[in-house]
Backbone as JSON, one array per atom type, in Angstrom:
{
  "sequence": "XXXXXXXXXXXXXXXXXXXXXXXXXXXXXXXXXXXXXXXXXXXXXXXXXXXXXXXXXXXXXXXXXXXXXXXXXXXXXXXXXXXXXXXXXXXXXXXXXXXXXXXXXXXXXXXXXXXXXXXXXXXXXXXXXXXXXXXXXXXXXXXXXXXXXXXXXXXXXXXXXXXXXXXXX",
  "N": [[10.29, -19.35, -18.86], [10.38, -16.76, -18.39], [7.5, -16.34, -17.69], [7.25, -17.47, -15.08], [9.3, -15.83, -13.89], [7.99, -13.23, -14.04], [5.6, -13.91, -12.77], [6.72, -14.63, -10.15], [8.0, -12.39, -9.57], [6.07, -10.07, -9.56], [4.78, -10.98, -7.22], [6.6, -10.49, -5.15], [7.08, -8.09, -5.38], [4.36, -6.68, -4.7], [4.29, -7.83, -2.16], [6.51, -6.44, -0.72], [5.59, -3.83, -1.29], [3.12, -3.77, 0.41], [4.49, -4.23, 2.84], [5.95, -1.97, 3.26], [3.81, -0.15, 3.24], [2.68, -0.89, 5.55], [4.61, -0.55, 7.43], [4.63, 2.53, 7.38], [1.81, 2.94, 8.34], [1.96, 1.83, 10.67], [3.49, 3.62, 11.85], [1.94, 5.69, 11.94], [0.29, 5.25, 13.9], [1.86, 4.9, 15.86], [2.67, 7.7, 16.36], [0.23, 8.98, 17.1], [-0.21, 10.59, 19.47], [1.75, 12.6, 18.77], [2.22, 16.17, 18.45], [1.16, 17.9, 15.74], [1.55, 16.24, 14.07], [1.26, 14.51, 10.9], [-0.6, 12.17, 9.38], [0.17, 9.6, 7.17], [-0.3, 7.67, 4.06], [-0.18, 5.2, 1.47], [-1.07, 4.62, -1.85], [-2.07, 1.55, -2.83], [-2.38, 0.44, -5.15], [-1.47, 2.33, -7.26], [1.19, 2.39, -6.53], [1.96, -0.15, -6.79], [1.86, -0.06, -9.69], [3.74, 1.93, -10.61], [5.84, 0.44, -9.48], [5.83, -2.13, -11.06], [5.81, -1.21, -13.7], [4.51, -0.47, -17.04], [3.52, -3.16, -17.76], [2.8, -4.43, -15.41], [0.42, -3.19, -14.99], [-2.14, -4.0, -15.17], [-2.07, -6.29, -13.75], [-1.73, -5.31, -11.1], [-3.93, -3.68, -10.92], [-5.78, -5.9, -10.96], [-5.25, -7.29, -8.27], [-6.07, -5.33, -6.78], [-8.5, -4.84, -6.95], [-9.57, -7.28, -6.19], [-8.89, -7.37, -3.67], [-10.92, -5.64, -2.63], [-10.49, -2.8, -2.52], [-11.23, 0.13, -4.01], [-9.76, 2.47, -5.99], [-9.71, 5.78, -6.7], [-8.63, 8.39, -8.67], [-8.18, 11.8, -9.84], [-6.33, 13.21, -10.85], [-6.01, 15.29, -9.03], [-6.72, 15.4, -5.18], [-6.22, 12.34, -3.91], [-8.49, 9.54, -3.29], [-9.38, 7.06, -1.25], [-11.2, 4.42, -1.05], [-12.87, 1.98, 0.83], [-14.43, -1.25, -0.12], [-16.52, -3.47, -0.07], [-17.7, -2.93, 2.53], [-17.92, -0.14, 2.47], [-18.16, 2.06, 4.06], [-16.22, 3.92, 4.72], [-14.31, 6.57, 4.05], [-11.65, 8.5, 3.02], [-9.66, 11.11, 2.2], [-6.73, 11.76, 0.63], [-4.07, 14.28, 0.69], [-1.48, 15.96, -1.21], [0.84, 17.73, -0.23], [3.46, 19.16, -0.65], [5.52, 18.32, -3.14], [8.31, 18.39, -2.97], [8.5, 17.7, -0.09], [7.74, 15.06, -0.04], [9.7, 13.62, -1.56], [11.78, 10.76, -1.68], [14.75, 8.68, -0.9], [15.98, 5.53, -1.81], [16.31, 2.86, 0.63], [17.2, 0.42, 2.79], [15.58, -2.79, 2.95], [13.73, -2.58, 0.23], [15.01, -0.91, -1.58], [15.82, -1.47, -4.17], [13.11, -1.41, -5.26], [10.56, 0.69, -6.46], [10.26, 3.56, -4.3], [7.9, 3.3, -1.55], [7.64, 5.41, 0.01], [8.03, 7.52, -1.32], [5.77, 7.83, -2.72], [3.84, 8.33, -0.74], [1.29, 9.95, 0.71], [-0.56, 12.54, 2.22], [-2.87, 12.35, 4.77], [-5.93, 13.69, 5.33], [-7.51, 15.03, 8.21], [-10.53, 13.66, 9.76], [-11.83, 14.83, 11.48], [-11.17, 17.66, 13.24], [-8.24, 18.61, 14.98], [-6.93, 19.98, 17.86], [-4.4, 20.05, 18.33], [-3.02, 19.84, 15.84], [-2.67, 17.22, 14.89], [-3.07, 14.83, 12.5], [-4.27, 11.92, 12.73], [-6.37, 9.31, 13.02], [-6.96, 7.08, 15.28], [-8.86, 4.79, 15.13], [-9.05, 4.37, 12.35], [-6.37, 4.07, 11.5], [-5.9, 1.8, 12.76], [-7.81, 0.09, 11.76], [-6.87, 0.28, 8.71], [-4.29, -0.72, 9.1], [-4.74, -3.55, 10.09], [-6.36, -4.43, 7.8], [-4.45, -4.24, 5.96], [-2.44, -5.89, 7.03], [-3.72, -8.32, 6.51], [-4.04, -8.91, 4.03], [-1.31, -8.91, 3.16], [-0.41, -11.27, 4.39], [-2.47, -12.81, 2.84], [-1.53, -12.62, 0.3], [1.29, -13.91, 0.69], [0.54, -16.44, 1.75], [-0.68, -17.1, -1.09], [1.55, -17.15, -2.55], [3.17, -18.92, -1.34], [1.56, -21.03, -2.06], [2.02, -20.99, -4.95], [4.53, -21.58, -5.0], [4.26, -24.22, -3.88], [2.95, -25.7, -5.76], [4.82, -25.64, -8.04], [7.03, -27.16, -6.82], [5.41, -29.68, -7.15], [4.92, -30.05, -9.46], [7.4, -30.5, -10.54], [8.51, -33.03, -9.49], [9.74, -36.01, -10.02]],
  "CA": [[11.03, -18.98, -17.63], [9.72, -15.32, -18.26], [6.33, -16.34, -17.06], [7.91, -17.69, -13.68], [9.81, -14.33, -13.13], [6.92, -12.16, -13.76], [4.85, -14.16, -11.58], [7.33, -14.16, -8.69], [8.34, -10.39, -9.29], [4.85, -9.49, -9.0], [3.97, -11.29, -5.77], [7.76, -10.33, -4.48], [6.93, -6.69, -5.26], [3.37, -6.71, -3.75], [4.8, -8.09, -0.61], [7.3, -5.57, -0.55], [4.71, -2.52, -1.22], [2.6, -4.11, 1.64], [5.51, -3.95, 3.83], [6.35, -0.28, 3.22], [2.63, 0.45, 3.69], [2.51, -1.4, 6.86], [5.54, 0.74, 7.97], [3.81, 3.84, 7.28], [0.55, 2.75, 8.81], [2.59, 1.59, 12.06], [4.29, 5.19, 12.2], [1.37, 6.92, 11.97], [-0.06, 4.74, 15.01], [2.78, 5.33, 17.01], [2.55, 9.0, 16.42], [-1.37, 9.3, 17.52], [-0.4, 11.7, 20.11], [2.33, 13.69, 18.41], [1.66, 17.42, 17.95], [1.43, 18.35, 14.13], [2.03, 14.63, 13.23], [0.26, 14.23, 9.85], [-0.98, 10.62, 8.94], [0.74, 9.44, 5.68], [-0.48, 6.45, 3.41], [0.01, 5.21, 0.08], [-2.17, 3.78, -2.82], [-1.36, 0.14, -3.11], [-2.58, 0.13, -6.76], [-0.73, 3.09, -8.01], [2.42, 2.05, -6.15], [2.27, -1.27, -7.83], [1.68, 0.45, -10.94], [4.89, 2.42, -10.61], [6.96, -0.42, -9.44], [6.07, -3.03, -12.07], [5.81, -0.35, -14.83], [3.21, -0.94, -17.72], [3.48, -4.43, -17.74], [1.94, -4.68, -14.07], [-0.68, -2.24, -14.67], [-3.01, -4.93, -15.17], [-2.0, -7.08, -12.74], [-1.88, -4.23, -9.92], [-5.46, -3.28, -10.89], [-6.76, -6.99, -10.37], [-5.27, -7.4, -7.06], [-6.71, -4.41, -5.87], [-10.09, -5.13, -7.01], [-9.83, -8.73, -5.54], [-8.78, -6.84, -2.29], [-11.86, -4.82, -2.39], [-10.44, -1.6, -2.46], [-11.6, 1.09, -4.9], [-9.03, 3.71, -6.15], [-10.14, 6.81, -7.5], [-7.75, 9.41, -8.95], [-8.63, 12.34, -11.0], [-5.22, 14.37, -10.97], [-6.26, 16.02, -7.68], [-6.43, 14.3, -4.1], [-6.38, 10.77, -4.33], [-9.44, 9.41, -2.3], [-9.29, 5.63, -0.76], [-12.64, 3.95, -0.44], [-13.33, 0.78, 1.17], [-14.93, -1.87, -1.09], [-17.76, -3.79, 0.25], [-18.33, -2.19, 3.66], [-18.5, 1.27, 1.89], [-18.46, 3.37, 5.06], [-15.07, 4.94, 5.0], [-13.87, 7.48, 2.69], [-10.38, 9.28, 3.44], [-8.9, 11.97, 1.25], [-5.21, 12.05, 1.0], [-3.48, 15.27, -0.04], [0.06, 16.07, -1.36], [1.22, 19.36, 0.38], [4.43, 19.65, -1.61], [6.29, 17.54, -3.98], [9.37, 18.33, -1.98], [8.44, 17.25, 1.31], [7.71, 13.74, -0.24], [10.52, 12.92, -2.29], [12.59, 10.09, -0.81], [15.68, 7.9, -1.53], [15.53, 4.21, -1.36], [17.12, 2.7, 1.53], [16.96, -0.78, 3.01], [15.33, -4.18, 1.88], [13.04, -2.19, -0.63], [15.55, 0.18, -2.21], [15.88, -1.95, -5.45], [12.0, -1.16, -5.59], [10.35, 1.94, -6.62], [10.08, 3.51, -2.85], [6.64, 3.73, -1.64], [7.52, 6.25, 0.79], [8.01, 8.62, -2.38], [4.31, 7.89, -3.3], [3.03, 8.72, 0.43], [0.59, 11.27, 0.56], [-0.52, 13.07, 3.7], [-4.2, 11.98, 5.01], [-6.74, 15.01, 6.14], [-8.48, 14.27, 9.43], [-12.12, 13.67, 9.31], [-12.24, 15.86, 12.53], [-10.2, 18.47, 13.58], [-7.51, 18.42, 16.44], [-6.32, 20.9, 18.63], [-2.69, 19.97, 18.3], [-2.72, 19.54, 14.51], [-2.26, 15.72, 14.43], [-4.31, 14.05, 11.66], [-4.09, 10.61, 12.88], [-7.58, 8.79, 13.58], [-6.5, 5.86, 15.82], [-9.59, 3.76, 14.66], [-8.96, 4.65, 10.71], [-5.57, 3.44, 11.25], [-5.95, 0.53, 13.13], [-8.42, -0.64, 10.44], [-6.31, 0.07, 7.6], [-3.19, -1.61, 9.46], [-5.33, -4.97, 10.07], [-6.79, -4.68, 6.52], [-3.05, -4.33, 4.99], [-1.7, -7.15, 7.28], [-4.54, -9.45, 5.98], [-3.67, -8.75, 2.56], [0.08, -9.37, 3.08], [-0.74, -12.78, 4.41], [-2.91, -13.46, 1.61], [-0.3, -12.83, -0.61], [2.09, -14.88, 1.14], [-0.18, -17.73, 1.25], [-0.59, -17.41, -2.59], [3.18, -17.38, -3.06], [3.63, -20.51, -0.87], [0.84, -22.37, -2.87], [2.3, -21.25, -6.25], [5.76, -22.55, -4.96], [4.25, -25.77, -3.75], [2.6, -26.44, -7.09], [5.81, -25.78, -8.84], [7.75, -28.01, -6.64], [5.06, -30.92, -7.24], [5.01, -30.17, -11.05], [9.0, -30.77, -10.86], [8.69, -34.31, -8.92], [9.73, -37.24, -10.91]],
  "C": [[10.44, -17.67, -17.37], [8.35, -15.14, -17.47], [6.49, -16.71, -15.61], [8.46, -16.36, -13.22], [8.84, -13.45, -13.21], [5.95, -12.58, -12.71], [5.35, -13.95, -10.16], [7.64, -12.79, -8.65], [7.14, -9.79, -8.82], [4.35, -9.79, -7.65], [5.23, -10.56, -5.01], [7.37, -8.78, -3.99], [5.58, -6.23, -4.48], [3.74, -7.0, -2.12], [5.4, -6.99, -0.09], [6.6, -3.86, -0.29], [3.74, -2.94, -0.1], [3.33, -3.82, 2.68], [5.62, -2.75, 4.19], [5.15, 0.17, 3.7], [2.56, 0.18, 5.01], [3.62, -0.47, 7.64], [4.99, 2.11, 8.09], [2.69, 3.98, 8.11], [1.1, 2.67, 10.7], [3.27, 3.06, 12.73], [3.08, 5.98, 12.45], [0.34, 6.36, 13.54], [0.71, 4.88, 16.12], [2.94, 6.81, 17.49], [1.35, 9.68, 16.41], [-1.03, 10.58, 18.26], [0.71, 12.47, 20.08], [1.73, 14.93, 17.9], [2.07, 17.53, 16.58], [2.01, 17.33, 13.34], [0.94, 14.49, 12.19], [0.19, 12.85, 9.4], [-0.52, 10.61, 7.53], [-0.09, 7.92, 5.23], [-0.13, 6.55, 2.12], [-1.18, 4.35, -0.5], [-1.51, 2.67, -3.34], [-1.39, 0.08, -4.67], [-1.55, 0.99, -7.57], [0.63, 2.95, -7.55], [3.14, 0.7, -6.62], [2.54, -1.15, -9.18], [3.18, 0.99, -11.19], [6.11, 1.37, -10.6], [6.98, -1.63, -10.48], [5.85, -2.35, -13.5], [4.26, -0.79, -15.53], [2.74, -2.07, -17.77], [2.88, -5.02, -16.37], [1.14, -3.7, -13.76], [-1.97, -3.17, -14.68], [-3.23, -5.89, -13.99], [-2.26, -6.22, -11.29], [-3.36, -4.19, -9.71], [-6.28, -4.88, -10.54], [-6.34, -7.39, -9.22], [-5.98, -6.31, -6.21], [-8.05, -4.51, -5.99], [-10.35, -6.33, -6.25], [-9.75, -8.31, -3.92], [-9.77, -5.95, -1.88], [-11.4, -3.51, -2.09], [-10.27, -1.0, -3.93], [-10.71, 2.1, -5.01], [-9.39, 4.75, -6.93], [-9.19, 7.94, -7.59], [-8.03, 10.29, -10.22], [-7.59, 13.61, -10.82], [-5.12, 15.11, -9.86], [-5.87, 15.12, -6.32], [-6.93, 13.29, -4.41], [-7.36, 10.45, -3.02], [-9.24, 7.47, -2.28], [-10.7, 5.25, -0.33], [-12.67, 2.35, 0.03], [-14.2, -0.06, 0.49], [-16.41, -2.19, -0.43], [-18.63, -3.21, 1.51], [-18.68, -0.68, 3.03], [-18.4, 2.28, 2.61], [-17.31, 4.28, 5.02], [-14.51, 5.36, 3.86], [-12.79, 8.42, 3.52], [-9.84, 10.13, 2.17], [-7.24, 12.13, 1.75], [-4.64, 13.22, -0.12], [-1.96, 15.54, 0.06], [0.22, 17.39, -1.03], [2.2, 19.77, -0.56], [5.07, 18.39, -2.23], [7.46, 17.31, -3.55], [9.53, 17.68, -0.8], [8.57, 15.49, 0.84], [8.56, 12.79, -1.06], [11.44, 12.14, -1.21], [13.89, 8.97, -1.61], [15.59, 6.6, -1.0], [16.52, 3.71, -0.37], [16.5, 1.19, 2.26], [16.54, -1.92, 2.11], [14.59, -3.59, 0.8], [13.81, -1.47, -1.58], [15.62, -0.28, -3.49], [14.03, -1.6, -6.06], [11.54, 0.32, -5.68], [9.88, 2.41, -4.97], [8.95, 4.01, -2.49], [6.48, 5.02, -0.89], [7.59, 7.66, -0.07], [6.55, 8.8, -2.96], [3.56, 8.39, -2.13], [2.71, 10.09, 0.28], [-0.02, 11.39, 1.99], [-2.33, 13.02, 3.79], [-4.9, 13.29, 5.81], [-7.56, 14.39, 7.26], [-9.95, 14.52, 9.14], [-12.56, 14.57, 10.49], [-10.95, 16.36, 12.97], [-9.51, 18.36, 14.76], [-6.89, 19.65, 16.9], [-5.13, 21.13, 18.22], [-2.22, 19.83, 16.73], [-2.59, 18.07, 13.8], [-3.5, 15.12, 13.73], [-4.66, 12.63, 11.79], [-5.49, 10.38, 13.62], [-7.07, 7.38, 13.89], [-7.54, 4.65, 14.99], [-9.64, 3.13, 12.99], [-7.54, 3.52, 10.85], [-5.09, 2.28, 11.96], [-6.75, -0.57, 12.27], [-7.64, -1.04, 9.34], [-4.98, -0.78, 7.66], [-3.66, -3.05, 9.56], [-5.61, -5.34, 8.74], [-5.34, -4.97, 5.66], [-2.53, -5.75, 5.46], [-2.44, -8.56, 6.94], [-4.16, -9.97, 4.54], [-2.41, -9.46, 2.6], [-0.04, -10.95, 3.66], [-1.39, -13.64, 3.37], [-2.0, -13.72, 0.71], [0.89, -13.72, -0.53], [1.73, -16.14, 1.22], [-0.18, -18.03, -0.27], [0.62, -17.61, -3.36], [3.5, -18.59, -2.58], [2.84, -21.44, -1.98], [1.17, -22.36, -4.51], [3.64, -22.17, -6.03], [5.45, -24.0, -4.68], [3.76, -26.63, -4.96], [3.92, -26.67, -7.94], [6.74, -27.2, -8.59], [7.0, -29.47, -7.03], [5.1, -31.18, -8.69], [6.51, -30.74, -11.27], [9.14, -32.32, -10.41], [8.82, -35.13, -9.93], [8.76, -38.28, -10.89]]
}
């Protein structure tokens, strides 16, 4: 039963992290015209590692590489780069540890809150009003995250269907 629990726990956590990332990306898009708004994002792999603990480290890394996202972290700024396409590189900077701490609320409160891992994304091009949201980047990340969410959900459905088939007399 532990294998079943760990399988479903990982997939449930992955869906929650993807959902929380989707909320951050949607907020970025919604605030594209807000002066001094700083775009925020999370690292899926790092958030999964934090949520799953050391046991989930290998699993989180596997999902991330299968998703085509390479995450490089060297103690300083976190750099997210897309996989196969390779063209987009965005640096996320943590401006203050006090600004990023958050308490859990809502559906994901039992999960390590993704907002506590949220980092500010620096703009690739300066903005007069101080806004760092790049609409094209945000829409691309939003779509990519939505596709990975749907793929995770399809995998979970397939696993449940396989178990139901195995349990049939």
